[in-house]
N, C-alpha and C positions, 0 to 999 in steps of 0.2 A: 587756797588749795596747796597742799604739800607737793613739792617737786618729787619726781620719781627717780629712785636709784635702782639700777640693775647691776648685779655682779654675779659671778659664778665661780665654782671650783670643780675641777675634774676629780671624781672619786677613784683615785688610783692608789690611795694609801692614807694613813692617818696624818693629821696636821703635825708639823714640826715647828720649832722656834722661829724659823724663817717666815712661815705663814703667820704665826702669832704676832711677831713684832713688825710685820709688814702689813698685809692687807687686813688682817683680823682686828688690829687696833683701830683702824679706820671704821670698820663695821660697827664696833662698839661705840665709837664717837658719833656716828651718823644715825644710828638706829632710832633715836628719839625724835628727830626733826624731819624725816622724809617718809614717803611711801616706799618701802624697802622690799625689793624682790631679790631673793638669793637663790640662784639656780644651782642645783646639784647636776652637773653636766655629764650625765651618763653616756649620752650619744657621742660627745666629743672624746670621752674617755675610751670609747670603743675604736677611735681612729688608730690608736696604737696598742689596743688590747682586744682587738676583734676576735682573736683566737682564745681568749680567756674571759668569757662573759661572766662567769661565776665570781671572779675577782672584782669586777666592776659592781655587780649586784651587792655583794657583801659590803663593799666600801661606800655605797650610797648611804647605808645606815651608820657605818663607822664614822664617816666624816660629819654626818649630821649630829651624832652624839658629841663629837669634838667641838663643833660650833656652839652647841647648846652649853657645853661644859665651860667654855670660856666666858659665857655670860650673855650671849645673844638671846633676846626675849622673843619667843614665838608669838606673843601678842603684838609685837612691833615689827617683826620681820616675817615675810611670807616665804618660807622654805618651799621650794617646788622641784619636782623631778623633770628634767628636760624632755625625756622621751614621752611624757604624758601631755605635752603641749604640741599637737600636730601642726599648729600654725607656724611654729618655728621651722619645721621641715619644709612646709609649703613656701614660706618666705625664702628659704635657702635656694629653692629651685628658681624662683623668680629673680633673685639677686645674681644667680649664676650667669644670667645673660648680660649683666652690667659690669662684669670684671673679666679681664683677659687672663689667660694662663701666664703670659709674660709678666703681668703686674703681680700676680700671686708669687711667682718665683723671685721677684725682686724684693718682696717684703722681708725686711731684715730679720724679724723673728722667725719666719718660715725658713729663710736661708740658713740660719744658724742650726735649726733643728734638722733640716735636711742634711747638712754637713755632718752632724752627729750620727745620723742614720747611715750615711755612706761610709763613715769611718767604721761603724760596727758591722755593716753587711757588705761592704765592698763599694767600689767607685762607680758601678754601673747605674745606680739610682733605681734599680728595678724593685727595691723594697718600698719605694714611695707610692702610696696608694692615692687614688683620686680623692678619697675622703680626707686623707691627711693634708694634701695640697690645698684642698678647699675649705679647711676648717675656719680660716678668717671670714669666709662668707657666711658660714654657719654662726659664727660668733656675732656677726653683724645682725643676723636674724634674731639671735637671742636678745640683743639690746633693743632693737627697734620694735620687736613684737610687743614690748611694754612701754614704748616711747620713753625709754630710759634717758634721762637728761644728764645724770651724773653717774660715772662709772669708776668706782675705786679700783685702781690697778697699780701694779709695780712698774718701774721704769721700763723693763724689758717688754711690757705689753703695749707700750705707746704706739708702735707701728700698726698693731691690730686695731686700735681705736681710730687711727688715722684712716685705715682701710675702710672701716665702717662709715666714717664721715664722708669719704669719697663716694661710697655706694649711695648714701642718703642724698648727696648733692646730685648724683647722676639720675637717681629715681625721680627726685623733685623736678629736675630740669625737663624730663620727658613727660611725666604724668601729672605735674602740678604739685604745689606745696602740700605734702601729706605727712612726711616723716620729720622727726627732729634730729638734728645733729647732736650726738652726745659729747659731753665734756669730760675728760679724764680727771680723776681726783687722786693725786699721788700720795703715797705714804711718806711720813717723815723719815722713817728708816727705809731708804731706797732698796737696800739688799743686805741680808744678813749672811755673814761669812760662815763657812763650815768649820768643823773641828780641825780639819787638816790645813786651814789657812786659805782654802779656795774662796774666791770672791762670792760664790753662791752656795748656800746650803741646799742639798737636794738628795732625794732618795736614791737616784741612780748613781750618785757620787759616793754614797755610803758615809757621809760626813755630817749626819743630822742627829739632833736630839729631838725625839718625838714627845708630844704631850702625854702619851700613854706609857712612856718608858718607866719601868720600875727601878727601885734603888740599885739593884745589882747591875742592871743595864747601864744606868747613868754612871755608876762608878767605873765600869769597864771603859766606857766611851771617854769620860773626862781624863782618866789616867793615861789614855793614849793621845790626848790632844797635843797639838803642836805648840812648843815653847821656843824661846830664843835659842837658836842652835849654837850661839857663841858662849852660852853659859855652860861651862864644863863641870865646875865644882859647885857645891851647895852655896858657898859664900862668895862666889863670883858675882859682881854687879851685872845686871842684865837690862835689856831694853823691853819694857812691857808693851811698847807699841807694836812689836812683832809677835807677841805672845797671845795665842787664842784663849788661854786660861784667863788672862787679864781682860781680854775682849768680852768674855762671857760674864765676868764679875761686873763689868760696866753695864751689861744688859739687865742682870737680874738681882744684883746685890745693892745695898744702900750706898749712897754717895760717900759717906764717912768710911765705911769698910773698904770701898774701892780705892779711896785715897790712900789708906794705909797700905794696901796691897801694892800700889804703884810706887810709893815712897820707899818701902822696904825692899822692893825688887831692884830699884835703881841703886840702892846703897849696898846691896849684896848681903842683907841680913834676913833674907827669906829664901828658903829652898823651894824648888818646883813641886816637890811631893806635898809639902805643907800647904802650898797654895792650891793645889788640885783638891786636896782633902776638904779645904774650906769651901771651895766651889761646889763640891759634891753635896755638902750640907745645905748650902744656899740654894742649889738647884732643886733639891728635893723639897725644901720649904716653899719654893716658888711654885712648883708643880702640884703640891698637895691639895690646895683648894680646888684646882681645876679637876684633878682626879677624883676628889670627893664628890663634886657635883656630877661628874660623869657616871658614878656608880648608880645614881638614881635612875638614869636612863638605861644602863646595862641591866638593872634589876627589873625594869618596867618597859620592855621593848614596845609595848602597845602605845606608850606615850609618844615615842618617836614616829610610829606609824600614823597616829592621829595628827601630829604636827605636820607631817609631810602631806597627808591627805587634805588637811584644811588649807595649807598654803598653796597647794597645787590647784585646788578648786578656785581660789581667788585669782591665781595666775591664768587659769583657763578663761575666766570671764574677761579679764583684761585683754588677753591676746585675741579673743574673738572680736572684740570691739575694734581693735586696731586692724585686724584682717578685713573687717567690713569696709573700713576706710580705704585700705590698699586696693581691694578688688574693685571698689567703685571708681577709684582713680585710674585703674588699669582697664576699665570697661569690660570686666569679666564678672560683674555681679549679676549673673543671669538669674 
């Protein structure tokens, strides 16, 4: 029997290169050999978009089209919508009794995100909702509702997986061996840098290239990318190791072309404008097959609906079986 993979993405915007070279390459690699459930986590998206539900609803379909466009096969991957699995919400309630508020506040991922919110909205912390603080509990429910054994994640998500493992151990110690402890599966590319040199590419940072970006958008973004600040004139030698243009050449260009870029940069026989123009061409060539595949789903939205309905139905069946085991263990299977 195949092992089960559970992973999810919050539908708050289209996928960017950070997603593609991080988690999504793992999805492509793993989809052939596992029972794969991919959650479109609309409920978790509402934790910081509760006042804009239309945005979340639209992005449920947008992110699904992106995932299909990169090559995920709906015959191998069960795409499902989180809010259509009531067992996840029920498990979240039960798990809420197994985690203290202090433990949630100590979670490094949660701490970082709370700090960001306080910076945006003030130091009082009044903008932090109950739902936001508790989303690691909800995420534990996502994973365990399907007895997920392997969870593809980025490095910054490891504290959330450890929180889930703690909940599983606590549940099993009280109610008997019922749930499985998930194991994280890390991406080879731990984190993709942004165009501005930031260690993380992200929508809120405005430093991302999206898989849906058109040629004009890519040109504008690449022309503004960070290069070696010490290179003043066109013929000055430069350090490609601090240049985001070289960084993206390494991601999407051929090894041979990237080697030429690096050598000419160090020798001072390559200008930044030339290098950026070459990257624009390479980036458009890289994204074209993805965008061509995406057109099929843009022109046939009923296909996306069918894929989500089919995957959600399978996810519902799986979650009901797990919930039966959980209720029996908790003596509430009346």
